[in-house]
C-alpha positions in Angstrom: -21.2 -12.6 17.2 -21.7 -11.9 13.2 -20.0 -9.6 10.8 -22.0 -7.6 8.7 -21.8 -9.0 5.1 -20.4 -5.6 3.6 -17.5 -5.1 5.7 -14.2 -7.2 5.1 -12.5 -9.8 7.5 -9.0 -9.1 9.4 -7.6 -11.9 7.0 -8.2 -9.9 4.0 -5.2 -7.3 4.8 -1.6 -7.7 4.5 -0.4 -4.5 6.4 -2.0 -3.2 9.2 -1.7 -0.4 11.7 -3.0 -0.9 15.4 -3.4 2.2 17.5 -3.5 1.7 21.1 -4.9 4.6 23.7 -3.3 5.6 27.1 -6.6 4.6 28.8 -6.2 1.1 27.7 -2.6 0.6 28.3 -2.7 2.6 31.4 -5.0 2.0 34.6 -5.2 5.6 35.6 -6.7 4.8 39.1 -4.0 2.2 39.9 -1.2 4.0 38.0 0.0 1.3 36.3 0.3 -1.1 33.0 -3.0 -2.9 32.1 -0.8 -6.1 32.1 -3.5 -8.9 31.3 -4.9 -7.0 29.1 -1.9 -6.0 27.4 -0.9 -9.6 27.2 -4.2 -10.5 25.1 -3.5 -8.0 22.8 0.1 -9.2 22.0 -1.5 -12.6 21.7 -4.1 -11.2 18.8 -1.0 -9.5 17.4 1.4 -12.5 17.3 -1.3 -14.4 15.6 -1.5 -12.2 12.7 2.0 -11.6 12.9 2.4 -15.7 12.1 0.1 -15.2 9.6 2.8 -12.9 7.3 1.4 -9.9 8.0 3.3 -6.9 8.6 1.9 -5.4 11.5 2.6 -1.6 13.4 1.7 -0.6 16.8 1.0 3.4 17.2 1.2 3.3 20.9 0.0 6.1 23.4 1.1 5.8 27.1 4.9 7.8 27.5 3.3 10.4 29.7 0.8 8.6 31.3 3.6 6.0 32.2 6.1 9.1 33.1 3.1 10.6 35.7 3.0 7.0 37.2 7.1 6.6 37.8 7.3 10.0 39.0 4.2 9.8 41.0 2.9 13.3 39.7 -0.7 14.4 40.6 -3.7 14.0 38.2 -5.1 16.7 35.9 -3.6 19.0 33.3 0.2 19.5 32.8 1.9 22.3 31.8 3.5 21.7 28.2 7.4 21.4 29.7 6.0 19.1 32.6 4.3 16.9 30.0 7.7 16.8 27.8 9.8 15.7 31.2 7.2 13.0 32.0 7.2 11.7 28.5 11.1 11.2 28.8 10.6 9.1 31.9 7.8 7.3 30.3 9.3 6.5 27.1 11.9 4.4 28.6 8.9 2.5 30.4 7.1 2.2 27.4 9.8 1.0 24.8 10.6 -1.6 27.8 6.8 -2.7 28.1 6.3 -3.4 24.3 9.7 -5.2 23.9 9.2 -7.6 26.8 5.9 -8.7 26.0 6.5 -8.8 22.2 9.9 -11.1 23.0 7.7 -13.7 24.9 6.4 -14.5 21.4 9.5 -14.3 19.5 8.9 -10.9 18.1 11.5 -8.1 17.7 10.5 -4.7 18.5 11.7 -1.3 17.3 10.7 1.8 18.7 10.1 4.8 16.1 9.3 8.5 17.9 8.0 10.7 15.4 7.1 14.4 15.0 4.3 16.0 12.8 7.2 17.1 10.5 8.5 13.5 9.9 4.9 12.7 7.9 4.4 16.2 6.8 7.9 17.2 5.3 8.6 14.9 2.2 12.3 14.5 2.8 11.7 13.6 6.6 8.9 11.1 5.6 10.7 9.2 3.1 13.3 8.7 5.6 10.7 7.3 8.5 9.1 5.3 5.5 12.4 3.9 4.6 13.3 2.9 8.5 10.1 1.3 8.9 10.2 -0.7 5.7 13.6 -2.2 6.5 12.7 -3.1 9.9 9.3 -4.8 8.1 11.5 -6.7 5.7 13.2 -7.8 9.0 10.0 -9.1 10.8 10.6 -6.8 13.6 7.3 -4.8 14.8 7.7 -0.8 14.5 6.0 0.7 17.8 5.6 4.2 16.8 4.8 7.3 19.2 4.6 11.2 19.0 7.8 12.3 20.4 6.4 14.1 23.4 9.5 14.9 24.8 10.7 17.7 21.8 6.7 17.9 20.2 5.5 21.8 21.0 1.8 22.6 21.0 2.4 24.5 17.9 4.3 21.3 15.7 2.4 18.4 17.1 -0.6 16.2 16.2 -2.0 16.2 19.6 -3.4 12.8 19.1 -2.4 9.3 18.1 -5.4 8.9 15.9 -4.6 11.2 13.7 -0.8 10.3 14.1 -1.7 6.3 13.2 -4.0 7.7 10.1 -0.3 9.5 8.7 1.7 6.3 9.6 -0.8 3.9 7.8 -0.8 6.0 4.6 2.8 6.5 4.7 3.6 3.2 5.0 0.8 1.9 2.5 -1.1 -0.1 4.9 -4.3 -1.7 3.7 -6.4 -1.6 7.3 -5.9 1.1 10.5 -7.4 -0.3 13.2 -8.2 2.4 16.2 -8.7 0.6 19.7 -11.1 2.9 21.5 -13.2 3.4 24.7 -16.3 3.1 22.7 -17.4 -0.2 20.2 -17.4 2.3 17.1 -19.3 5.2 15.9 -23.0 6.1 16.9 -25.5 8.3 16.0 -24.7 10.4 19.0 -22.7 10.1 21.8 -23.8 7.0 23.6 -23.0 8.8 27.0 -25.2 11.3 26.7 -28.1 9.3 24.6 -28.1 5.9 25.5 -30.5 5.0 22.8 -28.2 5.8 19.9 -27.9 3.9 17.1 -24.6 2.1 16.5 -23.4 2.7 13.1 -22.1 -0.8 11.7 -20.5 0.4 8.5 -19.6 3.9 6.8 -18.9 3.9 3.2 -18.5 7.7 2.9 -17.5 10.3 5.7 -20.0 12.8 4.8 -20.9 16.0 7.0 -23.8 13.9 8.7 -21.3 11.3 9.9 -18.8 14.3 11.1 -21.8 15.7 12.8 -22.2 12.3 15.0 -18.8 12.6 16.8 -18.5 13.7 20.1 -15.5 15.0 22.3 -12.7 13.5 24.2 -13.6 10.9 26.8 -10.9 10.9 29.4 -8.1 12.9 31.2 -5.4 10.5 29.7 -7.0 10.4 26.1 -6.3 13.6 23.7 -8.5 12.5 21.6 -12.0 11.4 20.7 -14.5 10.6 18.2 -13.7 13.8 16.3 -10.0 13.1 15.9 -11.0 9.2 15.0 -13.4 10.9 12.1 -10.7 12.8 11.0 -7.9 10.1 10.9 -10.9 8.1 9.0 -10.8 11.2 6.5 -7.1 10.5 6.2 -6.8 6.8 5.7 -9.7 6.4 3.5 -8.7 9.2 1.1 -5.3 7.4 1.0 -6.6 4.0 0.2 -6.8 2.5 3.8 -9.7 1.2 5.2 -10.4 1.7 8.9 -11.9 0.2 11.6 -13.0 1.6 15.5 -13.5 -0.7 17.7 -13.5 -1.4 21.8 -10.3 -2.0 23.5 -12.6 -2.6 26.8 -12.1 -6.2 26.2 -9.4 -8.5 26.0 -8.4 -10.2 22.9 -9.8 -7.1 20.8 -8.6 -8.2 17.7 -9.6 -11.3 18.0 -12.8 -10.2 18.5 -12.9 -7.9 15.5 -12.2 -11.2 13.5 -15.1 -12.9 15.0 -17.3 -9.9 14.2 -17.6 -8.1 17.3 -19.6 -4.8 17.1 -17.4 -2.2 15.5 -17.5 0.4 13.1 -15.8 -0.1 9.5 -15.0 3.2 7.6 -14.3 1.7 3.8 -12.5 2.8 0.9 -12.9 2.6 -2.9 -9.1 2.6 -3.4 -6.2 0.8 -2.5 -2.8 2.2 -0.7 -0.8 1.9 -4.1 -3.0 3.6 -6.2 -3.9 6.3 -4.0 -0.2 7.4 -3.8 0.3 6.8 -7.1 -2.3 9.4 -7.9 -0.6 11.4 -5.2 2.5 11.8 -6.8 1.3 11.7 -10.4 -1.4 14.7 -9.8 -1.2 16.5 -6.7 2.8 17.3 -6.6 4.3 20.2 -8.3 7.3 18.7 -10.1 10.4 20.7 -9.1 13.0 19.6 -11.6 13.6 16.6 -14.6 15.6 13.5 -15.2 16.7 12.6 -18.8 17.0 9.1 -19.0 18.3 6.1 -21.6 16.5 3.8 -23.3 17.7 1.2 -21.1 16.4 2.7 -18.4 12.7 3.4 -19.9 12.3 -0.1 -20.5 13.4 -0.8 -16.9 10.9 1.4 -16.1 8.2 -0.3 -18.0 9.1 -3.7 -16.7 8.3 -2.2 -12.9 11.7 -1.5 -11.8 13.3 1.4 -10.2 15.3 4.2 -11.6 18.8 3.9 -11.0 21.7 6.6 -11.6 23.5 4.6 -14.3 20.1 5.3 -16.4 20.1 9.0 -16.0 21.9 11.2 -18.4 20.8 14.5 -17.5 19.4 16.3 -14.6 17.6 19.8 -14.7 16.1 22.3 -12.1 16.6 23.2 -8.3 15.2 20.2 -6.2 15.7 18.5 -2.8 15.3 15.2 -1.8 11.8 13.9 -1.7 10.5 16.5 -4.2 8.4 15.3 -7.1 10.6 15.4 -10.9 9.5 14.8 -14.3 11.0 11.5 -16.0 11.7 12.0 -19.8 13.0 9.2 -22.0 15.9 10.1 -24.8 12.8 11.5 -27.2 12.1 14.1 -24.5 8.6 12.5 -24.0 7.4 12.1 -20.4 7.9 8.9 -19.3 6.3 9.3 -15.5 6.7 11.1 -12.4 8.6 10.1 -9.1 10.0 11.6 -5.7 13.8 11.8 -6.2 16.1 10.2 -3.4 18.6 12.5 -3.8 18.9 16.3 -4.1 19.7 18.1 -7.6 23.1 18.6 -6.7 23.9 15.3 -5.7 22.2 13.8 -8.7 24.2 15.8 -10.8 27.0 14.0 -9.4 26.1 10.5 -9.7 23.9 10.6 -12.9 25.4 7.9 -15.2 27.3 6.1 -12.6 26.7 2.8 -11.2 24.9 2.6 -7.6 27.9 0.9 -6.4 29.8 4.2 -6.6 27.6 6.8 -4.8 29.4 6.1 -1.3 32.9 7.1 -2.7 31.4 9.9 -5.1 29.5 11.4 -2.6 31.2 10.7 0.9 28.2 8.8 2.2 26.1 5.8 1.8 23.0 6.8 -0.5 20.1 5.5 -1.5 20.9 2.5 -4.7 18.1 3.7 -6.6 17.4 7.7 -7.9 13.9 6.9 -7.7 12.4 4.0 -5.8 9.5 2.0 -7.8 7.5 2.8 -4.9 7.9 6.0 -5.8 7.3 6.1 -8.9 4.1 6.7 -11.6 4.9 5.1 -15.2 2.9 5.6 -17.8 -1.1 5.2 -17.0 -0.5 3.9 -13.7 
């Protein structure tokens, strides 16, 4: 198998999100897990993990596993039935991933998210911080939409877009969507067997979008259309994406060896895209004025600590954008505040060690973390 010369290699990436669909994880006809396939995928993940990469899994399958455990008939489920099936299936899904990863000495961490966790900045920061801590501890987050509480109005509806949002949230440099098909074709191959495979997409155009088909199975809520939408989200945030077949064993190793797949390339990277978003796309809700020592610390690449803040202005909530000004009033940068305005007022000028006693809870040590900060011409 030969990789197109213009496409990257898996070894080029340090933080990778892998999305696994229900139809790959669960054998619908037999009503059970595809154990042999899952073992091969875990072996691939373990090999990348040993290469010191940060790995996250976005796994479908809770509703499908719940249906199997509860012996529910095939066909469409009503919302409340899906939620109840998910409640049973989430336990089975978490147990499955925990057992499979533990055989390779990898600790799994389950995270259930809803649409609001990646759309609302306060909850976005909480989810991002939790995932960052798990990765710091070398645990592997296994993420799924919280189908037990999500409704039709407040859900993603598919894990392709959820995976793309997670990838952008954690500044991943690669998103892998394991699919029923081995990438994008000019037309759905099931309908047009002669359709040409597209190996590399440098930019998602209306013509590329027009190539997408519809959902391919009862278990899958997505389809090529949602994968293209995921590609738009990912590449706009500096994350490369690849759609590859999950119908083979060792699917990640196959990608590494040049198996047929479709790469969606980005010209940016997650850090610069996030900085651009903070600097230019968010309306500042307040201002933090800082002393000369804090200015020097920020220019060295450090976070903004409460001790360096001398004045807090505006009404803002945790996660809102704020302008940061030096002693002369000149704008130094912009960032996302880790505290709301009221709490920021209470801890300004104080040591991070005093936050607990002042606020009555353990907040972040930083007023603005360096990952949420743009200084000068960054």
